C-alpha positions in Angstrom: 5.1 -34.0 5.7 4.6 -37.1 3.5 6.6 -37.5 0.4 3.4 -37.3 -1.7 3.0 -33.6 -0.8 6.4 -32.7 -2.2 6.2 -30.4 -5.2 7.5 -32.2 -8.2 9.4 -30.4 -11.0 7.0 -30.9 -13.8 5.8 -28.4 -16.2 2.3 -27.1 -16.1 1.8 -28.3 -19.7 2.9 -31.8 -18.7 0.4 -31.8 -15.8 -2.4 -30.7 -18.1 -1.6 -33.5 -20.4 -1.7 -36.0 -17.5 -4.9 -34.5 -16.2 -6.6 -34.6 -19.6 -5.5 -38.2 -20.0 -6.9 -39.1 -16.6 -10.2 -37.4 -17.4 -10.5 -39.5 -20.5 -9.6 -42.7 -18.8 -11.9 -42.2 -15.9 -14.9 -40.9 -17.8 -17.1 -38.0 -16.9 -17.3 -37.5 -13.1 -14.9 -40.3 -12.4 -12.7 -40.3 -9.4 -9.6 -39.6 -11.4 -11.0 -36.8 -13.6 -8.5 -34.2 -12.5 -9.4 -32.1 -15.5 -12.3 -32.1 -18.0 -11.2 -32.6 -21.6 -12.3 -29.0 -22.3 -10.2 -27.6 -19.5 -7.1 -29.5 -20.5 -7.5 -28.5 -24.1 -8.2 -24.9 -23.4 -5.4 -24.5 -20.9 -2.9 -26.4 -23.0 -3.1 -23.4 -25.4 -1.5 -21.3 -22.6 2.1 -20.3 -22.3 4.0 -22.7 -20.1 7.7 -22.3 -20.5 7.5 -18.9 -22.2 10.6 -16.9 -21.6 10.4 -13.6 -19.6 10.3 -10.8 -22.0 9.0 -12.9 -24.9 5.6 -12.1 -26.2 3.0 -14.6 -24.9 -0.1 -16.0 -26.6 -2.4 -15.5 -23.7 -5.2 -18.0 -23.1 -8.7 -16.5 -23.1 -10.7 -16.7 -21.0 -7.7 -16.9 -18.8 -8.1 -15.1 -15.5 -9.9 -16.8 -12.6 -11.9 -19.0 -15.0 -10.7 -21.0 -18.0 -13.0 -22.3 -20.8 -13.0 -25.7 -19.1 -14.1 -24.2 -15.7 -17.0 -22.4 -17.4 -18.1 -25.4 -19.5 -17.9 -27.7 -16.5 -20.1 -25.4 -14.4 -22.6 -25.0 -17.3 -22.9 -28.8 -17.9 -23.1 -29.8 -14.2 -25.7 -27.1 -13.3 -27.8 -28.1 -16.3 -27.6 -31.7 -15.1 -28.6 -30.6 -11.6 -25.5 -32.2 -10.2 -24.1 -31.3 -6.8 -22.3 -29.3 -5.5 -22.5 -27.2 -8.6 -26.3 -26.8 -8.3 -26.1 -25.5 -4.8 -23.3 -23.2 -5.8 -25.4 -21.8 -8.6 -28.3 -21.5 -6.2 -26.2 -19.1 -4.1 -25.3 -17.1 -7.2 -28.9 -16.9 -8.4 -30.1 -15.8 -4.9 -27.6 -13.0 -4.7 -29.3 -9.6 -5.5 -26.2 -8.5 -7.3 -26.8 -11.1 -9.9 -30.2 -9.9 -10.9 -30.6 -9.0 -14.6 -31.5 -5.3 -15.3 -29.4 -3.9 -12.5 -28.6 -0.3 -13.4 -25.0 0.9 -13.1 -23.9 4.0 -11.1 -20.7 5.0 -12.8 -18.5 7.8 -11.2 -15.8 9.9 -12.8 -13.9 9.9 -9.6 -13.8 7.1 -7.0 -12.5 7.9 -3.5 -11.4 5.3 -0.9 -10.0 6.8 2.3 -10.5 10.3 3.5 -13.1 12.9 2.6 -15.8 12.1 0.0 -15.6 8.3 0.0 -17.8 6.7 -2.6 -16.0 3.5 -3.4 -18.9 1.3 -2.3 -20.6 2.2 -5.5 -17.7 0.8 -7.5 -17.4 -2.5 -5.7 -21.1 -3.1 -5.8 -21.2 -2.5 -9.6 -18.1 -4.7 -10.1 -19.7 -7.6 -8.3 -23.0 -7.1 -10.2 -21.1 -7.2 -13.5 -19.1 -10.3 -12.5 -22.2 -12.2 -11.1 -24.3 -11.4 -14.2 -21.4 -12.4 -16.5 -21.3 -15.8 -14.7 -25.0 -16.3 -14.9 -24.8 -15.6 -18.7 -21.9 -18.0 -19.1 -23.7 -20.7 -17.2 -27.3 -20.3 -18.4 -26.9 -18.5 -21.7 -29.5 -15.9 -20.6 -28.8 -12.7 -22.6 -30.5 -10.5 -20.1 -27.6 -11.3 -17.7 -25.0 -10.8 -20.4 -26.6 -7.5 -21.4 -26.6 -6.3 -17.8 -22.9 -7.2 -17.3 -22.0 -5.5 -20.6 -23.9 -2.3 -19.8 -22.3 -2.0 -16.3 -18.8 -2.4 -17.8 -19.4 0.0 -20.7 -20.9 2.6 -18.3 -17.8 2.6 -16.1 -15.3 2.6 -18.9 -17.1 5.6 -20.4 -17.0 7.5 -17.2 -14.2 6.6 -14.7 -11.2 8.9 -14.8 -9.6 8.7 -11.4 -9.2 6.5 -8.3 -8.0 8.6 -5.4 -8.2 9.1 -1.6 -5.7 8.6 1.2 -3.3 5.6 1.2 -6.4 3.4 0.8 -6.6 4.4 -2.8 -4.0 1.7 -3.4 -6.3 -0.9 -1.9 -9.1 0.3 -4.2 -6.8 0.2 -7.3 -5.6 -3.3 -6.4 -8.7 -5.1 -5.2 -11.1 -3.5 -7.7 -8.6 -3.6 -10.5 -8.3 -7.4 -10.5 -12.0 -7.9 -9.9 -13.0 -5.5 -12.7 -10.6 -7.2 -15.1 -12.1 -10.6 -14.3 -15.7 -9.4 -15.1 -14.4 -8.0 -18.4 -12.6 -11.1 -19.3 -15.8 -13.1 -19.1 -17.5 -10.6 -21.5 -14.7 -10.7 -24.1 -16.4 -10.9 -27.5 -19.9 -10.2 -26.2 -22.0 -8.1 -28.7 -21.7 -4.4 -27.9 -19.0 -4.8 -25.2 -16.3 -2.2 -25.8 -13.3 -4.2 -24.7 -10.9 -1.6 -26.2 -12.2 1.2 -24.1 -12.4 -1.0 -21.0 -8.7 -2.0 -21.4 -7.8 1.7 -21.8 -9.5 2.4 -18.5 -7.6 -0.4 -16.8 -4.3 0.8 -18.2 -4.8 4.5 -17.5 -6.7 4.5 -14.2 -5.8 1.3 -12.3 -2.3 0.1 -13.5 -0.4 3.4 -12.7 -1.5 3.2 -9.0 -0.8 -0.6 -8.9 2.7 0.0 -10.3 3.4 3.0 -8.1 2.5 1.1 -5.0 4.7 -1.9 -5.8 7.6 0.3 -6.6 7.6 2.8 -3.7 4.9 1.7 -1.2 3.5 5.2 -0.8 6.9 6.5 0.3 6.9 4.3 3.5 9.3 1.6 4.8 9.0 -1.3 2.4 7.7 -3.5 5.2 5.1 -0.9 6.4 2.2 -2.3 4.5 0.6 -5.7 5.2 0.9 -8.5 2.6 -2.6 -7.9 1.3 -1.7 -4.4 0.0 1.0 -5.9 -2.2 -1.1 -8.9 -3.1 -4.1 -7.0 -4.4 -1.9 -4.8 -6.5 0.1 -7.8 -7.9 -3.2 -9.4 -8.8 -4.4 -6.3 -10.6 -1.1 -6.0 -12.6 -1.4 -9.7 -13.5 -5.1 -9.5 -14.4 -4.5 -6.3 -16.5 -1.6 -8.0 -18.3 -3.8 -10.9 -19.3 -6.8 -8.8 -20.2 -4.7 -6.5 -22.3 -2.4 -9.2 -23.8 0.5 -7.3 -22.2 3.4 -9.7 -21.6 5.5 -7.2 -19.7 2.8 -6.5 -17.1 2.1 -10.2 -16.6 5.8 -10.9 -16.2 6.1 -8.0 -13.7 3.5 -9.6 -11.5 5.1 -13.1 -11.6 8.5 -11.7 -10.9 7.2 -9.7 -7.9 5.5 -12.8 -6.6 8.8 -14.6 -6.6 11.3 -11.9 -5.7 9.5 -8.6 -4.8 10.7 -6.4 -2.0 7.4 -6.0 -0.2 5.4 -8.2 2.0 3.3 -9.7 -0.8 6.1 -11.7 -2.4 5.9 -15.3 -1.4 8.8 -15.5 1.0 7.8 -12.3 2.8 4.1 -13.3 2.9 5.1 -16.7 4.2 8.1 -16.0 6.3 8.4 -19.1 8.4 8.0 -22.8 7.2 7.5 -25.7 9.6 8.3 -28.8 7.6 8.5 -30.9 10.8 5.1 -29.8 12.2 3.0 -32.8 13.5 0.6 -34.0 10.8 2.3 -32.3 7.9 4.1 -29.1 6.8 2.7 -25.7 7.8 3.9 -22.2 7.2 3.2 -19.0 9.1 1.3 -16.2 7.2 2.6 -12.6 7.5 -0.6 -11.2 9.0 -1.2 -14.1 11.4 -0.3 -11.9 14.4 -2.6 -9.2 13.2 -6.0 -10.8 12.9 -7.6 -13.8 11.1 -10.0 -11.8 8.8 -7.1 -10.2 7.0 -5.2 -13.4 7.1 -8.0 -15.2 5.3 -8.2 -12.3 2.9 -4.6 -13.1 2.1 -5.6 -16.6 1.2 -8.1 -15.2 -1.3 -5.7 -12.6 -2.8 -2.8 -15.1 -3.2 -5.1 -17.8 -4.4 -6.4 -15.5 -7.1 -2.9 -14.8 -8.3 -2.0 -18.4 -8.4 -5.2 -19.4 -10.3 -4.7 -16.7 -12.9 -1.1 -17.7 -13.4 -2.2 -21.4 -13.6 -4.6 -20.6 -16.4 -1.6 -19.0 -18.3 0.7 -22.0 -17.8 2.6 -20.9 -14.7 2.5 -22.9 -11.5 2.8 -20.4 -8.6 0.7 -22.7 -6.4 3.6 -25.1 -6.3 6.3 -22.5 -6.2 9.1 -23.0 -3.6 8.0 -26.5 -2.6 4.3 -25.6 -2.2 5.0 -22.7 0.1 1.5 -21.3 -0.4 -0.2 -24.6 0.3 1.7 -24.9 3.6 0.5 -21.4 4.6 -3.1 -22.2 3.7 -2.9 -25.4 5.8 -1.6 -23.3 8.7 -4.3 -20.7 8.4 -7.0 -23.3 8.0 -5.8 -25.4 10.9 -5.8 -22.4 13.3 -9.2 -21.2 12.1 -10.6 -24.7 12.7 -9.8 -24.2 16.4 -6.5 -26.1 16.5 -3.1 -24.9 17.7 -0.2 -24.0 15.3 3.4 -22.9 15.9 4.2 -19.2 15.9 7.6 -17.5 15.4 8.1 -13.9 16.6 7.5 -11.7 13.6 9.3 -8.3 13.3 9.0 -5.5 10.8 9.6 -1.8 10.2 6.8 0.8 10.0 6.3 4.4 8.9 9.0 6.2 6.9 11.7 5.5 9.4 11.1 1.8 9.7 10.3 1.9 13.4 10.5 -1.5 15.0 7.3 -3.5 15.5 6.7 -7.1 16.5 4.1 -9.8 17.0 4.9 -12.4 19.5 1.7 -14.5 19.5 -0.9 -15.4 16.8 -4.0 -13.3 16.9 -7.4 -14.9 17.7 -9.3 -11.8 16.4 -11.9 -12.9 13.8 -10.9 -16.5 14.3 -13.1 -18.8 12.3 -14.6 -16.0 10.2 -16.3 -17.1 7.0 -14.6 -16.0 3.8 -15.3 -17.5 0.3 -11.7 -18.4 -0.4 -11.3 -22.1 0.4 -12.8 -24.1 -2.4 -10.4 -22.6 -5.0 -7.5 -23.7 -2.8 -9.0 -27.1 -1.9 -9.9 -28.1 -5.4 -6.5 -27.2 -6.7 -4.4 -29.1 -4.2 -6.7 -31.9 -3.4 -8.2 -32.6 -6.8 -5.9 -31.2 -9.5 -2.7 -32.2 -7.6 -4.2 -35.0 -5.5 -2.3 -33.8 -2.4 -3.4 -34.4 1.2 -4.5 -31.0 2.6 -6.9 -32.0 5.4 -7.2 -28.6 7.1 -7.9 -26.8 3.8 -10.4 -29.5 2.9 -12.1 -29.2 6.3 -12.4 -25.4 5.9 -13.8 -25.8 2.4 -16.4 -28.3 3.6 -17.4 -26.0 6.4 -17.8 -23.0 4.0 -19.6 -24.8 1.2 -21.5 -23.8 -0.9 -19.6 -20.5 -1.2 -21.4 -17.3 -2.0 -19.9 -14.0 -3.2 -20.0 -10.3 -2.8 -23.1 -9.3 -0.7 -23.3 -12.7 1.1 -20.6 -11.9 3.7 -21.8 -8.6 5.1 -22.3 -5.1 3.7 -18.8 -3.7 4.4 -15.9 -3.7 2.0 -14.4 -6.9 3.5 -17.3 -8.9 2.3 -16.4 -7.9 -1.2 -12.7 -8.6 -1.1 -13.2 -11.9 -3.0 -15.4 -12.6 -6.0 -16.4 -15.9 -4.4 -18.6 -18.7 -5.8 -15.7 -21.2 -5.6 -18.0 -24.2 -5.2 -19.7 -23.5 -8.4 -16.6 -22.6 -10.4 -13.9 -25.0 -9.0 -15.6 -28.2 -7.9 -14.1 -31.2 -9.7 
């Protein structure tokens, strides 16, 4: 790996200052505009360097999208600039983004086992998120009203998320996604943020916390990385949405040192710094299948982006460990070969031995809207050479969102629209 890809020990605030300066020096749209002035200014109000346990002044909006992200997309779409215009075209064409969509709130959501109805929840979450984006970008209140009404309907109705073990997937995936839709609507006329936050704290967070603490009573390695990651993402998103420092810090600490497979060194167990062409790192689910492996890119990418918008650089943590894993996953899914080290783990309640000895080619090359977020961070914000990530992003562009990648739940595991929201 070239020296230029080594993670440097600089604070996120320092980097923002550099990025903002480059943006001013290069001018709008210039080759060195790593950040827009709005992005640098908004994110600089974040919390880099805050001590664990100290109360943070959270940046808002501060989940997947900062004020700078939203302003950039709005300005570039209005100017009919590419690739933002094509990205917005995918958003506008998605039926979930249509104004006037009626919510279908449920008191009880079930994922796994008898009486499953969770498809109703994820379809409404994606409708709320997509309408919120359309309002932020176009200013059309019909979309804002639709997003508000969906969020209000659910916060007035939902009491329980349940089912078999899959209830923890529902609480995790839909927890962080729901919080992101609500963050975009913060301050919107008629949106009951207080009631929505209460729903997140009472319905979603207890399941997230329970899973991360005892993994449903199973061996700590029983559940794949994505189970931890979605619950970590939900805890982090709820912490930011609710201005709850302890929950945000819980998620960051678990990312760095958690016992389960979602913590960074468990999710990325083997690093190959001497790999031909640059460093790579094996993903925990690589021997399972590529669909879930790419899902992991989206879940960890969301965690890193939310933390970034609050002043913490998890993207660069442990010498860019996540970047090396994303390079590995991208390279293999582009049809190239990668190294593989035998992966062993314990399963069930008695930690029965299991192992993967080869990488899986199941779902190899599957499309998932996860790559532009990762590409634009490493290649544009950080100006690192990530050729495999870049090639996957180019292949997937412009990215769509929920509803564009099949009707099943896997097509809704990411909020998507990375081309629209992250292009720089």
